[in-house]
mmCIF file of the N, C-alpha and C atoms, coordinates in Angstrom:
data_MODEL
# 
_entry.id   MODEL 
# 
loop_
_atom_site.group_PDB 
_atom_site.id 
_atom_site.type_symbol 
_atom_site.label_atom_id 
_atom_site.label_alt_id 
_atom_site.label_comp_id 
_atom_site.label_asym_id 
_atom_site.label_entity_id 
_atom_site.label_seq_id 
_atom_site.pdbx_PDB_ins_code 
_atom_site.Cartn_x 
_atom_site.Cartn_y 
_atom_site.Cartn_z 
_atom_site.occupancy 
_atom_site.B_iso_or_equiv 
_atom_site.pdbx_formal_charge 
_atom_site.auth_seq_id 
_atom_site.auth_comp_id 
_atom_site.auth_asym_id 
_atom_site.auth_atom_id 
_atom_site.pdbx_PDB_model_num 
ATOM 1   N N  . MET A 1 1  ? 0.848  -1.212 0.030   1.00 0.00 ? 1  MET A N  1 
ATOM 2   C CA . MET A 1 1  ? 0.071  -0.004 -0.034  1.00 0.00 ? 1  MET A CA 1 
ATOM 3   C C  . MET A 1 1  ? 0.946  1.316  0.124   1.00 0.00 ? 1  MET A C  1 
ATOM 4   N N  . ILE A 1 2  ? 0.503  2.073  -0.943  1.00 0.00 ? 2  ILE A N  1 
ATOM 5   C CA . ILE A 1 2  ? 1.260  3.446  -0.941  1.00 0.00 ? 2  ILE A CA 1 
ATOM 6   C C  . ILE A 1 2  ? 0.379  4.579  -0.336  1.00 0.00 ? 2  ILE A C  1 
ATOM 7   N N  . ILE A 1 3  ? 0.838  5.286  0.652   1.00 0.00 ? 3  ILE A N  1 
ATOM 8   C CA . ILE A 1 3  ? 0.106  6.418  1.169   1.00 0.00 ? 3  ILE A CA 1 
ATOM 9   C C  . ILE A 1 3  ? 0.852  7.720  1.005   1.00 0.00 ? 3  ILE A C  1 
ATOM 10  N N  . THR A 1 4  ? -0.088 8.661  0.335   1.00 0.00 ? 4  THR A N  1 
ATOM 11  C CA . THR A 1 4  ? 0.612  10.034 0.045   1.00 0.00 ? 4  THR A CA 1 
ATOM 12  C C  . THR A 1 4  ? -0.141 10.954 0.660   1.00 0.00 ? 4  THR A C  1 
ATOM 13  N N  . ARG A 1 5  ? 0.431  12.271 0.690   1.00 0.00 ? 5  ARG A N  1 
ATOM 14  C CA . ARG A 1 5  ? -0.266 13.445 1.145   1.00 0.00 ? 5  ARG A CA 1 
ATOM 15  C C  . ARG A 1 5  ? -0.092 14.507 0.183   1.00 0.00 ? 5  ARG A C  1 
ATOM 16  N N  . THR A 1 6  ? -1.128 15.116 -0.254  1.00 0.00 ? 6  THR A N  1 
ATOM 17  C CA . THR A 1 6  ? -1.280 16.068 -1.312  1.00 0.00 ? 6  THR A CA 1 
ATOM 18  C C  . THR A 1 6  ? -1.760 17.408 -0.669  1.00 0.00 ? 6  THR A C  1 
ATOM 19  N N  . PRO A 1 7  ? -1.080 18.608 -0.894  1.00 0.00 ? 7  PRO A N  1 
ATOM 20  C CA . PRO A 1 7  ? -1.606 19.852 -0.175  1.00 0.00 ? 7  PRO A CA 1 
ATOM 21  C C  . PRO A 1 7  ? -2.780 20.414 -0.936  1.00 0.00 ? 7  PRO A C  1 
ATOM 22  N N  . PHE A 1 8  ? -3.680 21.022 -0.204  1.00 0.00 ? 8  PHE A N  1 
ATOM 23  C CA . PHE A 1 8  ? -4.753 21.553 -0.870  1.00 0.00 ? 8  PHE A CA 1 
ATOM 24  C C  . PHE A 1 8  ? -4.244 22.707 -1.818  1.00 0.00 ? 8  PHE A C  1 
ATOM 25  N N  . ARG A 1 9  ? -4.969 22.915 -2.894  1.00 0.00 ? 9  ARG A N  1 
ATOM 26  C CA . ARG A 1 9  ? -4.441 23.956 -3.876  1.00 0.00 ? 9  ARG A CA 1 
ATOM 27  C C  . ARG A 1 9  ? -5.677 24.975 -4.019  1.00 0.00 ? 9  ARG A C  1 
ATOM 28  N N  . ILE A 1 10 ? -5.404 26.296 -4.025  1.00 0.00 ? 10 ILE A N  1 
ATOM 29  C CA . ILE A 1 10 ? -6.244 27.219 -4.112  1.00 0.00 ? 10 ILE A CA 1 
ATOM 30  C C  . ILE A 1 10 ? -5.983 27.986 -5.284  1.00 0.00 ? 10 ILE A C  1 
ATOM 31  N N  . SER A 1 11 ? -6.986 28.181 -6.270  1.00 0.00 ? 11 SER A N  1 
ATOM 32  C CA . SER A 1 11 ? -6.845 28.787 -7.485  1.00 0.00 ? 11 SER A CA 1 
ATOM 33  C C  . SER A 1 11 ? -7.561 30.063 -7.251  1.00 0.00 ? 11 SER A C  1 
ATOM 34  N N  . PHE A 1 12 ? -6.988 31.200 -7.576  1.00 0.00 ? 12 PHE A N  1 
ATOM 35  C CA . PHE A 1 12 ? -7.555 32.419 -7.459  1.00 0.00 ? 12 PHE A CA 1 
ATOM 36  C C  . PHE A 1 12 ? -8.197 32.963 -8.768  1.00 0.00 ? 12 PHE A C  1 
ATOM 37  N N  . PHE A 1 13 ? -7.559 32.733 -9.969  1.00 0.00 ? 13 PHE A N  1 
ATOM 38  C CA . PHE A 1 13 ? -8.240 33.054 -11.178 1.00 0.00 ? 13 PHE A CA 1 
ATOM 39  C C  . PHE A 1 13 ? -7.337 32.463 -12.242 1.00 0.00 ? 13 PHE A C  1 
ATOM 40  N N  . GLY A 1 14 ? -8.289 32.223 -13.305 1.00 0.00 ? 14 GLY A N  1 
ATOM 41  C CA . GLY A 1 14 ? -7.421 31.709 -14.535 1.00 0.00 ? 14 GLY A CA 1 
ATOM 42  C C  . GLY A 1 14 ? -7.387 30.229 -14.694 1.00 0.00 ? 14 GLY A C  1 
ATOM 43  N N  . GLY A 1 15 ? -8.196 29.386 -13.853 1.00 0.00 ? 15 GLY A N  1 
ATOM 44  C CA . GLY A 1 15 ? -8.024 27.990 -13.800 1.00 0.00 ? 15 GLY A CA 1 
ATOM 45  C C  . GLY A 1 15 ? -8.602 27.312 -15.197 1.00 0.00 ? 15 GLY A C  1 
ATOM 46  N N  . GLY A 1 16 ? -9.628 28.000 -15.923 1.00 0.00 ? 16 GLY A N  1 
ATOM 47  C CA . GLY A 1 16 ? -9.953 27.313 -17.073 1.00 0.00 ? 16 GLY A CA 1 
ATOM 48  C C  . GLY A 1 16 ? -9.041 27.803 -18.303 1.00 0.00 ? 16 GLY A C  1 
ATOM 49  N N  . THR A 1 17 ? -8.104 28.635 -18.131 1.00 0.00 ? 17 THR A N  1 
ATOM 50  C CA . THR A 1 17 ? -7.382 29.010 -19.172 1.00 0.00 ? 17 THR A CA 1 
ATOM 51  C C  . THR A 1 17 ? -6.228 28.086 -19.677 1.00 0.00 ? 17 THR A C  1 
ATOM 52  N N  . ASP A 1 18 ? -6.235 26.949 -19.068 1.00 0.00 ? 18 ASP A N  1 
ATOM 53  C CA . ASP A 1 18 ? -5.250 25.960 -19.538 1.00 0.00 ? 18 ASP A CA 1 
ATOM 54  C C  . ASP A 1 18 ? -5.770 24.892 -20.417 1.00 0.00 ? 18 ASP A C  1 
ATOM 55  N N  . TYR A 1 19 ? -7.226 25.033 -20.758 1.00 0.00 ? 19 TYR A N  1 
ATOM 56  C CA . TYR A 1 19 ? -7.858 24.050 -21.566 1.00 0.00 ? 19 TYR A CA 1 
ATOM 57  C C  . TYR A 1 19 ? -7.240 24.293 -23.174 1.00 0.00 ? 19 TYR A C  1 
ATOM 58  N N  . PRO A 1 20 ? -6.864 23.386 -23.975 1.00 0.00 ? 20 PRO A N  1 
ATOM 59  C CA . PRO A 1 20 ? -6.434 23.619 -25.255 1.00 0.00 ? 20 PRO A CA 1 
ATOM 60  C C  . PRO A 1 20 ? -7.289 24.429 -26.277 1.00 0.00 ? 20 PRO A C  1 
ATOM 61  N N  . ALA A 1 21 ? -8.640 24.169 -26.132 1.00 0.00 ? 21 ALA A N  1 
ATOM 62  C CA . ALA A 1 21 ? -9.587 24.974 -26.893 1.00 0.00 ? 21 ALA A CA 1 
ATOM 63  C C  . ALA A 1 21 ? -9.408 26.424 -26.517 1.00 0.00 ? 21 ALA A C  1 
ATOM 64  N N  . TRP A 1 22 ? -9.079 26.836 -25.393 1.00 0.00 ? 22 TRP A N  1 
ATOM 65  C CA . TRP A 1 22 ? -9.029 28.147 -24.987 1.00 0.00 ? 22 TRP A CA 1 
ATOM 66  C C  . TRP A 1 22 ? -7.523 28.793 -25.445 1.00 0.00 ? 22 TRP A C  1 
ATOM 67  N N  . PHE A 1 23 ? -6.544 28.195 -25.026 1.00 0.00 ? 23 PHE A N  1 
ATOM 68  C CA . PHE A 1 23 ? -5.244 28.767 -25.188 1.00 0.00 ? 23 PHE A CA 1 
ATOM 69  C C  . PHE A 1 23 ? -4.829 28.678 -26.713 1.00 0.00 ? 23 PHE A C  1 
ATOM 70  N N  . LYS A 1 24 ? -5.421 27.925 -27.610 1.00 0.00 ? 24 LYS A N  1 
ATOM 71  C CA . LYS A 1 24 ? -5.175 27.890 -28.841 1.00 0.00 ? 24 LYS A CA 1 
ATOM 72  C C  . LYS A 1 24 ? -5.517 29.250 -29.613 1.00 0.00 ? 24 LYS A C  1 
ATOM 73  N N  . ASP A 1 25 ? -6.444 29.864 -29.104 1.00 0.00 ? 25 ASP A N  1 
ATOM 74  C CA . ASP A 1 25 ? -6.840 31.294 -29.609 1.00 0.00 ? 25 ASP A CA 1 
ATOM 75  C C  . ASP A 1 25 ? -6.482 32.376 -28.757 1.00 0.00 ? 25 ASP A C  1 
ATOM 76  N N  . HIS A 1 26 ? -6.407 32.256 -27.410 1.00 0.00 ? 26 HIS A N  1 
ATOM 77  C CA . HIS A 1 26 ? -6.044 33.282 -26.493 1.00 0.00 ? 26 HIS A CA 1 
ATOM 78  C C  . HIS A 1 26 ? -4.782 32.858 -25.515 1.00 0.00 ? 26 HIS A C  1 
ATOM 79  N N  . LYS A 1 27 ? -4.384 33.899 -24.954 1.00 0.00 ? 27 LYS A N  1 
ATOM 80  C CA . LYS A 1 27 ? -3.350 33.636 -23.915 1.00 0.00 ? 27 LYS A CA 1 
ATOM 81  C C  . LYS A 1 27 ? -3.903 33.130 -22.665 1.00 0.00 ? 27 LYS A C  1 
ATOM 82  N N  . GLY A 1 28 ? -3.096 32.428 -21.876 1.00 0.00 ? 28 GLY A N  1 
ATOM 83  C CA . GLY A 1 28 ? -3.573 31.912 -20.670 1.00 0.00 ? 28 GLY A CA 1 
ATOM 84  C C  . GLY A 1 28 ? -2.595 32.309 -19.465 1.00 0.00 ? 28 GLY A C  1 
ATOM 85  N N  . ALA A 1 29 ? -3.125 32.485 -18.174 1.00 0.00 ? 29 ALA A N  1 
ATOM 86  C CA . ALA A 1 29 ? -2.484 32.668 -17.042 1.00 0.00 ? 29 ALA A CA 1 
ATOM 87  C C  . ALA A 1 29 ? -3.288 32.244 -15.842 1.00 0.00 ? 29 ALA A C  1 
ATOM 88  N N  . VAL A 1 30 ? -2.516 31.663 -14.988 1.00 0.00 ? 30 VAL A N  1 
ATOM 89  C CA . VAL A 1 30 ? -3.306 31.090 -13.775 1.00 0.00 ? 30 VAL A CA 1 
ATOM 90  C C  . VAL A 1 30 ? -2.416 31.566 -12.642 1.00 0.00 ? 30 VAL A C  1 
ATOM 91  N N  . LEU A 1 31 ? -3.152 32.080 -11.416 1.00 0.00 ? 31 LEU A N  1 
ATOM 92  C CA . LEU A 1 31 ? -2.522 32.365 -10.106 1.00 0.00 ? 31 LEU A CA 1 
ATOM 93  C C  . LEU A 1 31 ? -3.154 31.349 -9.206  1.00 0.00 ? 31 LEU A C  1 
ATOM 94  N N  . ALA A 1 32 ? -2.262 30.488 -8.531  1.00 0.00 ? 32 ALA A N  1 
ATOM 95  C CA . ALA A 1 32 ? -2.653 29.468 -7.625  1.00 0.00 ? 32 ALA A CA 1 
ATOM 96  C C  . ALA A 1 32 ? -1.655 29.542 -6.513  1.00 0.00 ? 32 ALA A C  1 
ATOM 97  N N  . THR A 1 33 ? -1.971 28.929 -5.416  1.00 0.00 ? 33 THR A N  1 
ATOM 98  C CA . THR A 1 33 ? -1.133 28.623 -4.338  1.00 0.00 ? 33 THR A CA 1 
ATOM 99  C C  . THR A 1 33 ? -1.531 27.342 -3.594  1.00 0.00 ? 33 THR A C  1 
ATOM 100 N N  . THR A 1 34 ? -0.799 26.880 -2.748  1.00 0.00 ? 34 THR A N  1 
ATOM 101 C CA . THR A 1 34 ? -1.028 25.749 -1.866  1.00 0.00 ? 34 THR A CA 1 
ATOM 102 C C  . THR A 1 34 ? -1.109 26.194 -0.463  1.00 0.00 ? 34 THR A C  1 
ATOM 103 N N  . ILE A 1 35 ? -1.846 25.572 0.541   1.00 0.00 ? 35 ILE A N  1 
ATOM 104 C CA . ILE A 1 35 ? -1.943 25.814 1.898   1.00 0.00 ? 35 ILE A CA 1 
ATOM 105 C C  . ILE A 1 35 ? -1.474 24.511 2.634   1.00 0.00 ? 35 ILE A C  1 
ATOM 106 N N  . ASN A 1 36 ? -1.077 24.658 3.844   1.00 0.00 ? 36 ASN A N  1 
ATOM 107 C CA . ASN A 1 36 ? -0.519 23.643 4.851   1.00 0.00 ? 36 ASN A CA 1 
ATOM 108 C C  . ASN A 1 36 ? -1.711 22.906 5.180   1.00 0.00 ? 36 ASN A C  1 
ATOM 109 N N  . LYS A 1 37 ? -2.583 22.365 4.512   1.00 0.00 ? 37 LYS A N  1 
ATOM 110 C CA . LYS A 1 37 ? -3.572 21.400 4.859   1.00 0.00 ? 37 LYS A CA 1 
ATOM 111 C C  . LYS A 1 37 ? -3.658 20.373 3.977   1.00 0.00 ? 37 LYS A C  1 
ATOM 112 N N  . TYR A 1 38 ? -3.686 19.244 4.206   1.00 0.00 ? 38 TYR A N  1 
ATOM 113 C CA . TYR A 1 38 ? -3.552 17.982 3.234   1.00 0.00 ? 38 TYR A CA 1 
ATOM 114 C C  . TYR A 1 38 ? -4.938 17.149 3.251   1.00 0.00 ? 38 TYR A C  1 
ATOM 115 N N  . CYS A 1 39 ? -5.120 16.533 1.959   1.00 0.00 ? 39 CYS A N  1 
ATOM 116 C CA . CYS A 1 39 ? -6.150 15.694 1.654   1.00 0.00 ? 39 CYS A CA 1 
ATOM 117 C C  . CYS A 1 39 ? -5.843 14.254 1.995   1.00 0.00 ? 39 CYS A C  1 
# 
């Protein structure tokens, strides 16, 4: 059994701009961070 810990990620804006259909025609930017809480 492998047990891992992954920090929670908070996305402030731009989370949908990384889809290929979007960034093919537009620029993309994402602002995100992690916090010291784990899932």
